[in-house]
N, CA, C and O of each residue as an XYZ file, in Angstrom:
284
protein
N      13.789     10.584    -24.507
C      14.986     10.523    -25.318
C      16.159     10.948    -24.449
O      16.066     11.879    -23.649
N      17.259     10.239    -24.631
C      18.488     10.556    -23.907
C      19.630     10.553    -24.912
O      19.730      9.652    -25.745
N      20.490     11.564    -24.833
C      21.633     11.664    -25.736
C      22.909     11.544    -24.913
O      23.113     12.276    -23.944
N      23.749     10.623    -25.310
C      25.019     10.405    -24.624
C      26.172     10.608    -25.595
O      26.061     10.300    -26.782
N      27.282     11.131    -25.077
C      28.483     11.306    -25.897
C      29.653     10.662    -25.188
O      29.902     10.941    -24.016
N      30.368      9.806    -25.883
C      31.576      9.172    -25.381
C      32.751      9.852    -26.068
O      33.028      9.596    -27.239
N      33.437     10.719    -25.336
C      34.525     11.509    -25.915
C      35.674     10.616    -26.391
O      36.248     10.859    -27.452
N      36.006      9.597    -25.622
C      37.116      8.713    -25.987
C      36.830      7.983    -27.306
O      37.718      7.832    -28.145
N      35.593      7.539    -27.475
C      35.213      6.829    -28.702
C      34.722      7.782    -29.789
O      34.535      7.374    -30.935
N      34.513      9.041    -29.436
C      33.926     10.045    -30.338
C      32.632      9.512    -30.955
O      32.443      9.501    -32.171
N      31.749      9.071    -30.049
C      30.492      8.466    -30.483
C      29.318      9.099    -29.745
O      29.390      9.363    -28.544
N      28.250      9.334    -30.473
C      26.999      9.824    -29.889
C      25.991      8.699    -29.967
O      25.894      7.998    -30.975
N      25.239      8.536    -28.885
C      24.144      7.579    -28.893
C      22.871      8.304    -28.497
O      22.807      8.932    -27.440
N      21.872      8.215    -29.340
C      20.571      8.821    -29.075
C      19.621      7.686    -28.720
O      19.215      6.906    -29.581
N      19.277      7.608    -27.452
C      18.412      6.543    -26.957
C      16.965      7.010    -27.079
O      16.565      7.989    -26.450
N      16.193      6.309    -27.884
C      14.816      6.703    -28.157
C      13.797      5.901    -27.359
O      12.634      6.295    -27.273
N      14.214      4.785    -26.776
C      13.291      3.910    -26.080
C      14.032      3.163    -24.987
O      15.245      2.968    -25.065
N      13.295      2.750    -23.971
C      13.902      1.943    -22.908
C      13.874      0.456    -23.264
O      14.394     -0.369    -22.513
N      13.281      0.115    -24.386
C      13.242     -1.278    -24.835
C      14.642     -1.739    -25.239
O      15.516     -0.926    -25.539
N      14.833     -3.034    -25.241
C      16.133     -3.612    -25.577
C      16.243     -3.842    -27.085
O      15.345     -4.432    -27.685
N      17.326     -3.386    -27.698
C      17.514     -3.674    -29.125
C      17.872     -5.139    -29.342
O      18.483     -5.782    -28.489
N      17.478     -5.644    -30.495
C      17.807     -7.028    -30.846
C      18.630     -7.101    -32.127
O      19.066     -8.178    -32.533
N      18.840     -5.947    -32.759
C      19.623     -5.944    -33.981
C      20.097     -4.551    -34.330
O      19.687     -3.564    -33.718
N      20.964     -4.486    -35.320
C      21.542     -3.219    -35.766
C      21.409     -3.135    -37.278
O      21.640     -4.110    -37.993
N      21.030     -1.948    -37.755
C      20.966     -1.687    -39.187
C      21.940     -0.551    -39.473
O      21.769      0.560    -38.972
N      22.964     -0.832    -40.280
C      23.908      0.212    -40.655
C      23.311      0.968    -41.841
O      23.088      0.388    -42.904
N      23.054      2.272    -41.655
C      22.458      3.046    -42.743
C      23.504      3.785    -43.561
O      23.260      4.171    -44.704
N      24.656      3.973    -42.969
C      25.809      4.561    -43.636
C      27.005      4.216    -42.763
O      26.839      3.971    -41.568
N      28.181      4.192    -43.320
C      29.343      3.840    -42.520
C      29.411      4.727    -41.276
O      29.499      5.951    -41.374
N      29.368      4.087    -40.107
C      29.458      4.820    -38.847
C      28.146      5.379    -38.343
O      28.130      6.093    -37.340
N      27.039      5.073    -39.012
C      25.717      5.513    -38.547
C      24.826      4.274    -38.490
O      24.505      3.664    -39.509
N      24.439      3.926    -37.269
C      23.706      2.679    -37.049
C      22.392      2.927    -36.322
O      22.295      3.806    -35.465
N      21.386      2.141    -36.677
C      20.116      2.152    -35.968
C      20.017      0.871    -35.161
O      20.187     -0.221    -35.705
N      19.743      0.991    -33.873
C      19.423     -0.176    -33.064
C      17.924     -0.394    -33.182
O      17.142      0.537    -32.989
N      17.521     -1.618    -33.496
C      16.108     -1.943    -33.690
C      15.742     -3.156    -32.832
O      16.609     -3.875    -32.335
N      14.419     -3.361    -32.674
C      13.954     -4.557    -31.977
C      13.269     -5.489    -32.971
O      13.277     -5.235    -34.175
N      12.684     -6.553    -32.471
C      12.049     -7.551    -33.340
C      10.839     -7.008    -34.096
O      10.412     -7.594    -35.091
N      10.286     -5.888    -33.626
C       9.136     -5.274    -34.292
C       9.571     -4.196    -35.287
O       8.735     -3.463    -35.814
N      10.876     -4.102    -35.543
C      11.476     -3.079    -36.413
C      11.268     -1.667    -35.897
O      11.274     -0.712    -36.674
N      11.084     -1.530    -34.590
C      11.034     -0.204    -33.970
C      12.463      0.280    -33.762
O      13.341     -0.504    -33.403
N      12.694      1.561    -33.986
C      14.029      2.134    -33.772
C      14.178      2.426    -32.284
O      13.405      3.193    -31.711
N      15.169      1.815    -31.675
C      15.418      1.943    -30.249
C      16.475      3.012    -29.981
O      16.415      3.707    -28.966
N      17.437      3.143    -30.885
C      18.503      4.115    -30.695
C      19.260      4.361    -31.986
O      19.167      3.596    -32.946
N      20.011      5.453    -31.977
C      20.827      5.842    -33.125
C      22.254      6.050    -32.632
O      22.486      6.795    -31.680
N      23.198      5.396    -33.275
C      24.607      5.527    -32.917
C      25.345      6.212    -34.061
O      25.199      5.838    -35.225
N      26.139      7.221    -33.712
C      26.946      7.937    -34.705
C      28.401      7.838    -34.268
O      28.790      8.401    -33.245
N      29.197      7.122    -35.045
C      30.628      6.977    -34.766
C      31.399      8.071    -35.486
O      30.938      8.594    -36.500
N      32.571      8.418    -34.967
C      33.347      9.555    -35.492
C      32.448     10.783    -35.570
O      32.434     11.511    -36.562
N      31.704     10.984    -34.499
C      30.642     11.990    -34.468
C      31.146     13.402    -34.760
O      30.492     14.147    -35.491
N      32.275     13.774    -34.212
C      32.743     15.157    -34.375
C      33.087     15.488    -35.820
O      33.142     16.661    -36.190
N      33.320     14.464    -36.643
C      33.604     14.726    -38.057
C      32.333     14.701    -38.912
O      32.360     15.087    -40.081
N      31.222     14.246    -38.327
C      29.980     14.129    -39.084
C      28.957     15.214    -38.758
O      28.171     15.605    -39.621
N      28.964     15.702    -37.512
C      27.988     16.700    -37.080
C      28.637     17.679    -36.112
O      29.703     17.406    -35.560
N      28.002     18.795    -35.915
C      28.473     19.753    -34.917
C      27.926     19.314    -33.566
O      26.712     19.282    -33.360
N      28.817     18.979    -32.658
C      28.398     18.470    -31.365
C      27.556     19.481    -30.592
O      26.679     19.095    -29.819
N      27.812     20.753    -30.794
C      27.032     21.784    -30.102
C      25.565     21.741    -30.489
O      24.713     22.207    -29.733
N      25.256     21.188    -31.657
C      23.862     21.131    -32.094
C      23.014     20.275    -31.154
O      21.791     20.415    -31.135
N      23.636     19.398    -30.379
C      22.888     18.573    -29.440
C      22.597     19.309    -28.135
O      21.853     18.805    -27.294
N      23.169     20.479    -27.962
C      22.928     21.263    -26.750
C      21.658     22.099    -26.860
O      21.177     22.626    -25.857
N      21.115     22.225    -28.055
C      19.870     22.973    -28.225
C      18.998     22.253    -29.243
O      19.495     21.511    -30.090
N      17.712     22.479    -29.150
C      16.793     21.846    -30.085
C      15.548     22.705    -30.235
O      15.271     23.578    -29.413
N      14.820     22.444    -31.277
C      13.577     23.152    -31.545
C      12.555     22.131    -32.033
O      12.846     21.322    -32.914
N      11.374     22.173    -31.462
C      10.313     21.267    -31.867
C       9.409     21.947    -32.898
O       9.051     23.115    -32.744
N       9.049     21.218    -33.937
C       8.143     21.782    -34.920
C       6.738     21.887    -34.311
O       6.405     21.151    -33.382
N       5.933     22.786    -34.828
C       4.575     22.961    -34.341
C       3.784     21.667    -34.487
O       2.972     21.331    -33.626
N       4.019     20.946    -35.570
C       3.313     19.690    -35.814
C       3.633     18.654    -34.735
O       2.750     17.924    -34.285
N       4.899     18.598    -34.326
C       5.288     17.644    -33.302
C       4.674     18.021    -31.959
O       4.186     17.156    -31.231
N       4.696     19.295    -31.633
C       4.114     19.746    -30.365
C       2.619     19.393    -30.332
O       2.111     18.958    -29.299
N       1.922     19.578    -31.445
C       0.496     19.246    -31.499
C       0.275     17.744    -31.351
O      -0.720     17.318    -30.765
N       1.197     16.938    -31.877
C       1.049     15.495    -31.845
C       1.259     14.911    -30.439
O       0.729     13.850    -30.110
N       2.028     15.612    -29.633
C       2.292     15.093    -28.275
C       1.423     15.820    -27.315
O       1.471     15.552    -26.114
């Protein structure tokens, strides 16, 4: 996973896969999922990010015990 922030566009992109997206699903205004032909989520785009989330939250993370066990 790679997280990018474009300050000029105030957009965050969370890249979940190296595969190429073939479509976009808007789940809410300014929140989009990039998907491929298999309906796999390739990335998440958040526009006007600073008004929707705290940008500092992307500087730290915590994995649940269930996720750690799964990987």
